[in-house]
C-alpha positions in Angstrom: 4.0 -162.7 -38.1 0.6 -161.0 -37.8 0.0 -162.6 -34.3 3.2 -160.8 -33.1 2.2 -157.6 -34.9 -1.2 -157.6 -33.1 0.5 -157.4 -29.7 0.9 -153.6 -29.5 2.7 -153.4 -26.2 3.3 -150.1 -24.3 7.0 -150.3 -25.3 6.1 -150.8 -29.0 3.7 -147.8 -28.8 6.5 -145.6 -27.4 8.9 -146.9 -30.1 6.3 -146.1 -32.8 5.8 -142.6 -31.5 9.5 -142.0 -31.6 11.5 -141.0 -34.6 13.2 -144.4 -34.7 10.1 -145.8 -36.4 10.1 -143.5 -39.4 9.7 -145.6 -42.5 9.5 -148.8 -40.4 8.0 -151.5 -42.6 7.0 -153.2 -39.4 4.6 -150.4 -38.8 2.8 -151.2 -42.0 2.6 -154.9 -41.0 1.0 -153.8 -37.7 -1.5 -151.7 -39.6 -2.4 -154.7 -41.8 -2.7 -156.9 -38.8 -5.1 -154.7 -37.0 -7.2 -154.3 -40.1 -7.5 -158.0 -40.5 -8.5 -158.4 -36.9 -11.0 -155.5 -37.2 -9.6 -153.7 -34.1 -10.5 -150.1 -34.4 -8.7 -148.5 -31.4 -5.1 -149.4 -32.4 -6.0 -148.8 -36.0 -7.0 -145.2 -35.1 -3.8 -144.9 -33.0 -1.7 -145.9 -36.0 -3.6 -143.6 -38.3 -2.5 -140.7 -36.0 1.1 -142.0 -36.0 1.2 -142.0 -39.8 -0.3 -138.5 -39.9 2.3 -137.2 -37.5 5.0 -138.8 -39.6 3.7 -137.0 -42.8 1.9 -140.0 -44.4 -1.3 -138.0 -44.7 -3.0 -140.1 -47.5 -2.3 -143.3 -45.6 -3.6 -141.8 -42.4 -6.9 -140.8 -44.1 -7.4 -144.3 -45.5 -6.7 -145.8 -42.2 -8.8 -143.3 -40.3 -11.8 -144.0 -42.6 -11.4 -147.8 -42.0 -11.2 -147.3 -38.2 -14.3 -145.1 -38.3 -16.2 -147.8 -40.3 -15.1 -150.4 -37.8 -16.3 -148.3 -34.9 -19.6 -147.6 -36.6 -20.1 -151.3 -37.2 -19.8 -152.3 -33.5 -20.7 -149.1 -31.6 -23.6 -146.7 -31.7 -23.0 -143.5 -33.7 -23.0 -141.4 -30.6 -20.0 -143.2 -29.0 -17.1 -141.0 -28.1 -14.7 -143.2 -30.3 -16.8 -142.3 -33.3 -16.6 -138.6 -32.4 -12.9 -138.8 -32.0 -12.4 -140.6 -35.3 -14.5 -138.0 -37.1 -12.5 -135.1 -35.5 -9.2 -136.8 -36.5 -10.4 -137.3 -40.0 -11.2 -133.6 -40.2 -7.6 -132.8 -39.2 -6.2 -135.3 -41.7 -8.4 -134.0 -44.6 -7.5 -130.4 -43.7 -3.8 -131.2 -43.9 -4.4 -132.7 -47.3 -6.1 -129.6 -48.5 -9.6 -131.1 -48.7 -11.3 -128.2 -46.7 -14.8 -129.2 -47.7 -14.2 -132.8 -46.6 -12.6 -131.6 -43.4 -15.5 -129.3 -42.6 -18.0 -132.1 -43.1 -16.2 -134.5 -40.8 -15.7 -131.8 -38.1 -19.4 -131.0 -38.2 -20.3 -134.6 -37.8 -18.0 -134.8 -34.8 -19.6 -131.7 -33.3 -23.1 -133.2 -33.5 -21.9 -136.4 -31.8 -20.0 -134.6 -29.1 -23.0 -132.3 -28.4 -25.3 -135.3 -28.0 -22.7 -137.0 -25.7 -21.5 -134.2 -23.6 -23.9 -131.3 -24.0 -23.0 -127.8 -25.3 -20.7 -126.6 -22.5 -18.0 -129.4 -22.6 -14.4 -128.7 -23.4 -14.5 -131.5 -26.0 -17.2 -129.6 -27.8 -15.1 -126.5 -27.6 -12.2 -128.3 -29.3 -14.3 -129.2 -32.3 -15.9 -125.8 -32.5 -12.4 -124.3 -32.6 -11.3 -126.7 -35.2 -14.3 -125.7 -37.4 -13.6 -122.0 -36.8 -9.9 -122.3 -37.6 -10.8 -124.2 -40.8 -13.2 -121.5 -42.0 -10.6 -118.9 -41.2 -8.2 -120.7 -43.5 -10.8 -120.4 -46.2 -11.2 -116.7 -45.4 -14.8 -117.3 -44.4 -14.4 -115.0 -41.4 -18.1 -114.3 -40.9 -18.9 -118.0 -40.9 -16.0 -118.7 -38.5 -16.9 -116.2 -35.9 -19.8 -117.9 -34.1 -17.8 -121.2 -33.8 -14.7 -119.5 -32.4 -16.8 -117.2 -30.1 -18.6 -120.2 -28.7 -15.4 -122.1 -28.2 -14.0 -119.1 -26.4 -17.0 -118.9 -24.1 -16.8 -122.6 -23.2 -13.1 -122.5 -22.6 -13.2 -119.4 -20.5 -15.8 -120.9 -18.3 -14.1 -124.3 -18.1 -10.4 -123.3 -17.9 -10.3 -119.6 -17.0 -9.1 -116.6 -19.0 -5.4 -117.4 -18.8 -5.5 -120.9 -20.1 -3.5 -121.4 -23.3 -6.6 -122.6 -25.2 -8.6 -119.6 -24.1 -5.9 -117.3 -25.2 -5.7 -118.9 -28.6 -9.5 -118.3 -29.0 -9.0 -114.6 -28.0 -6.3 -114.3 -30.7 -8.5 -115.9 -33.3 -11.4 -113.6 -32.4 -9.0 -110.7 -32.8 -7.9 -111.9 -36.2 -11.5 -112.4 -37.3 -12.6 -108.9 -36.1 -9.5 -107.4 -37.8 -10.3 -109.1 -41.1 -13.9 -107.8 -40.8 -12.5 -104.3 -40.2 -13.8 -104.0 -36.6 -10.5 -102.7 -35.3 -11.8 -101.6 -31.9 -13.1 -105.2 -31.2 -10.0 -106.7 -32.6 -7.7 -104.7 -30.4 -9.8 -105.6 -27.3 -9.4 -109.3 -28.0 -5.7 -108.9 -28.6 -5.3 -107.0 -25.4 -7.1 -109.8 -23.5 -4.6 -112.3 -25.0 -1.7 -109.9 -24.2 -2.6 -109.5 -20.6 -3.0 -113.2 -20.1 0.4 -113.9 -21.6 2.0 -111.2 -19.5 0.6 -113.0 -16.4 1.6 -116.5 -17.5 4.6 -116.1 -19.7 6.1 -112.7 -18.8 6.8 -109.7 -21.0 9.9 -111.1 -22.8 8.4 -114.3 -24.0 8.2 -114.6 -27.9 4.4 -115.3 -27.7 3.9 -112.2 -25.5 5.9 -110.1 -28.0 3.9 -111.5 -30.9 0.6 -110.4 -29.4 2.1 -107.0 -28.7 3.0 -106.7 -32.4 -0.6 -107.5 -33.3 -1.8 -104.7 -31.0 0.7 -102.3 -32.5 -0.4 -103.3 -36.0 -4.0 -102.5 -35.1 -2.9 -99.1 -33.9 -1.1 -98.4 -37.2 -4.1 -99.5 -39.2 -6.4 -97.3 -37.1 -4.1 -94.3 -37.7 -4.1 -95.0 -41.5 -7.9 -95.3 -41.5 -8.3 -92.0 -39.7 -5.9 -90.3 -42.2 -7.9 -91.7 -45.1 -11.2 -90.5 -43.6 -9.8 -87.0 -42.9 -8.3 -86.7 -46.4 -11.5 -87.9 -48.0 -13.5 -85.3 -46.0 -11.1 -82.6 -47.1 -11.6 -83.5 -50.8 -15.4 -83.4 -50.4 -15.3 -80.0 -48.9 -13.2 -78.7 -51.8 
């Protein structure tokens, strides 16, 4: 039985990734088989499958085992170790363990920087993951340098109109808005809006969403001006 389970053919991989495999007891058998064999790559693959199917706790357990396998047979600076750390960060984040997720992401970042340098798109991915996580925790000041660096790398690597670059523009806009720097927030939102106009057109929901963010900044600015003017009037009285 396990010998058959260990043969993870391309067809079986496709079946696993499809909805047909939801709740498949055979999937658990394959997991156990790969763990017995000590094969990290398909173990990590199946951890991702379980995560995508909503079995987050199982995905974390399997991801930790795959990481331990990789660390046993590979150097700590191997790309498979970095990928496993990043994936565990995502799994832990989904579970609500933000501190655990941050720790794993930062480990992944250090490995990726040693492997690829500080200007690689894989480094930008982890930087953005850390920044997004810190934003979820409302740690906007801490998040900003991570997102800003991810934006810089992605703009240089992919261009201003790439979807990943635009997402970083939007995150920077949200960060600056939360920190009450409305002028900078609007500038980032406008960069994202112009990119989406060029790539998606004016009627696309994602373009409309950014337009609403810009309009919201304008309303907040008007309210702030009103509050300042009213306060000044009170002081003069």
